[in-house]
C-alpha positions in Angstrom: -21.3 -1.4 -1.8 -18.0 0.4 -1.1 -15.5 1.8 -3.6 -12.1 0.4 -3.0 -9.0 1.8 -4.8 -5.9 -0.5 -4.8 -2.5 0.5 -6.2 -0.1 -2.2 -7.5 -3.2 -4.3 -8.2 -1.9 -6.3 -11.2 -0.2 -9.0 -9.2 0.6 -10.5 -5.8 -1.2 -9.0 -2.7 -2.8 -6.3 -4.8 -4.4 -8.7 -7.2 -5.6 -10.9 -4.3 -7.2 -7.9 -2.6 -8.9 -6.8 -5.9 -10.3 -10.3 -6.3 -11.6 -10.6 -2.7 -13.2 -7.2 -2.6 -14.8 -7.8 -6.0 -16.2 -11.1 -4.7 -17.5 -9.3 -1.7 -19.6 -7.1 -4.0 -17.5 -3.9 -3.8 -16.6 -1.7 -6.6 -12.9 -2.1 -7.2 -10.6 0.3 -8.9 -7.3 -1.4 -9.7 -4.5 1.0 -10.3 -1.3 -0.3 -11.9 1.5 0.5 -14.3 0.9 -2.5 -16.5 -2.3 -4.5 -16.9 -2.5 -8.3 -16.6 -4.9 -10.9 -18.0 -5.5 -12.2 -14.5 -6.6 -8.7 -13.4 -8.8 -8.1 -16.5 -10.5 -11.4 -15.8 -11.8 -10.1 -12.5 -14.1 -7.6 -14.2 -13.0 -4.7 -12.0 -12.3 -1.2 -13.1 -8.7 -1.1 -14.2 -6.7 2.1 -14.4 -3.4 1.0 -16.0 -0.5 3.1 -17.2 -0.2 4.9 -13.8 3.2 5.5 -12.3 2.9 6.6 -8.7 6.3 8.3 -8.9 5.3 10.6 -11.8 3.3 13.8 -11.2 1.7 13.8 -14.7 0.6 10.2 -14.2 -1.0 11.0 -10.9 -2.8 14.0 -12.4 -4.1 11.7 -15.1 -5.3 9.3 -12.5 -7.1 12.1 -10.7 -8.8 13.1 -13.9 -9.8 9.6 -14.8 -11.4 9.1 -11.4 -13.1 12.5 -11.3 -16.5 12.2 -9.6 -15.8 8.8 -8.1 -16.0 8.9 -4.3 -13.6 6.6 -2.5 -14.4 4.6 0.7 -11.0 2.7 1.0 -7.7 3.7 -0.5 -5.1 0.9 -0.3 -1.6 2.1 -1.1 -0.2 -1.3 -1.9 2.4 -0.7 -4.6 5.9 -1.3 -3.5 9.4 -2.5 -4.6 12.3 -4.3 -3.0 15.8 -3.8 -4.2 18.9 -5.4 -2.7 21.2 -2.9 -1.0 24.4 -3.4 1.1 26.6 -1.3 3.3 29.7 -2.0 1.2 28.4 -0.6 -2.1 26.3 2.4 -1.1 27.7 4.7 -3.9 27.1 2.0 -6.5 23.6 1.3 -5.3 22.3 4.9 -4.7 19.7 4.5 -7.4 18.3 1.4 -5.7 18.0 3.4 -2.5 16.3 6.3 -4.2 13.9 4.1 -6.2 12.7 2.5 -3.0 12.1 5.8 -1.4 10.2 7.1 -4.4 7.9 4.1 -4.6 7.6 2.9 -1.0 7.9 6.2 1.0 6.7 9.0 -1.3 4.3 7.0 -3.4 1.6 6.5 -0.8 1.7 10.1 0.2 1.5 11.3 -3.4 -1.4 9.0 -4.3 -3.3 10.0 -1.2 -2.8 13.7 -1.9 -3.9 13.2 -5.5 -7.1 11.5 -4.5 -7.7 13.3 -1.3 -10.7 15.4 -2.6 -12.5 12.1 -3.5 -12.2 10.5 -0.1 -15.6 10.3 1.5 -16.3 11.4 5.1 -15.4 8.3 7.1 -13.1 6.8 4.4 -10.1 4.8 5.3 -6.5 5.2 3.9 -4.3 2.1 4.1 -0.5 1.9 3.7 0.8 -1.6 3.1 4.1 -1.4 4.8 6.5 -3.9 6.4 7.6 -4.8 9.9 11.1 -4.4 8.3 10.4 -0.7 8.8 10.3 -1.2 12.6 13.4 0.0 14.4 12.6 -1.9 17.6 11.9 -5.1 15.6 15.2 -5.0 13.6 17.1 -7.9 14.9 19.0 -8.9 11.8 20.1 -5.7 10.0 20.7 -5.5 6.3 18.2 -4.5 3.5 19.2 -0.9 4.2 17.2 0.8 1.4 14.0 -1.2 1.9 14.1 -0.9 5.7 14.7 2.8 5.5 12.0 3.4 3.0 9.5 1.5 5.1 10.5 3.4 8.3 9.9 6.6 6.4 6.5 5.6 5.2 5.5 4.5 8.7 6.4 8.0 10.0 4.5 9.6 7.1 1.5 7.4 7.9 1.3 8.6 11.4 1.5 12.3 10.3 -1.2 11.5 7.7 -3.4 10.1 10.4 -3.2 13.4 12.3 -3.8 15.4 9.1 -6.9 13.4 8.1 -8.4 13.0 11.6 -10.4 16.3 11.4 -12.1 14.9 8.2 -13.1 11.7 9.9 -10.7 9.6 7.8 -8.7 6.8 9.5 -5.3 5.6 8.5 -3.6 2.3 9.1 -0.1 1.0 8.5 -0.4 -2.7 7.8 2.2 -5.5 7.5 0.9 -8.3 5.3 3.3 -10.9 6.6 6.2 -12.6 4.7 4.2 -13.3 1.5 5.1 -15.5 -1.4 5.1 -13.1 -4.3 7.3 -12.1 -7.2 8.8 -9.3 -5.0 10.1 -11.9 -2.5 11.2 -14.4 -5.2 8.2 -16.6 -4.1 9.8 -17.0 -0.7 7.6 -16.5 2.4 5.3 -18.0 4.9 1.9 -17.1 3.5 0.2 -16.9 0.1 -1.3 -13.7 -1.2 -4.8 -14.9 -0.6 -4.2 -15.4 3.1 -2.4 -12.1 3.4 -5.2 -10.3 1.6 -7.8 -11.8 3.9 -5.8 -10.7 7.0 -5.4 -7.2 5.6 -9.1 -7.0 4.9 -9.9 -8.0 8.5 -7.7 -5.2 9.8 -9.2 -2.7 7.4 -12.7 -3.6 8.5 -11.7 -3.2 12.1 -10.0 0.2 11.6 -11.7 3.1 13.3 -10.9 6.6 14.4 -10.0 5.2 17.8 -7.2 3.2 16.2 -6.1 5.5 13.4 -2.3 5.8 13.0 -1.8 2.2 14.3 0.9 -0.2 13.0 -0.5 -3.8 12.7 0.4 -7.2 11.4 -2.3 -8.7 9.1 -2.8 -11.3 11.9 -4.0 -8.6 14.3 -0.8 -8.2 16.2 0.2 -4.6 17.1 3.7 -4.0 15.9 6.4 -1.9 17.6 7.8 1.2 15.9 
């Protein structure tokens, strides 16, 4: 039995991951700002009231989880806010919020729980192919794209930092998933996305640390 920590686990992909890992027999620690009846019904360990953009909140999470060794840390929490080129000044807070959650959030959570990562653990950042510069064929979504490009860069640096400790890092795109964040638009449901992510996590090794993958197994361009 492995211990799996999932941020943003109260809905969407995070909730689906929590359910599937729990069904697999793993010990799931679901981290979220607000709980949910659907999450409570899973019978997993829920750590609610945690804001990954707040230092005091992350310190509290560290204290709550003291003594619990982590096998897989999945940085799944993320937000999407509409941003345009014409209204940058009016939308700066939307830009900043996405950087705080999408870019800095995974780094801050990983740092807060770093002492609890087992030798051979895995750190996952659920990112987006919208953070790929080479794959950007449509433009737009400035704040979201920029925040995901930033976390992709951070993930590669994190892979180098954790390699001496035998900890592998992966940057994973779940696909275009029908969730609240996408307004229920998309090509796949959370269950399918979660299954693909779990396959990529299982396949992750020190030989592939720092890689950028689609949940379907495709290697994505930077």
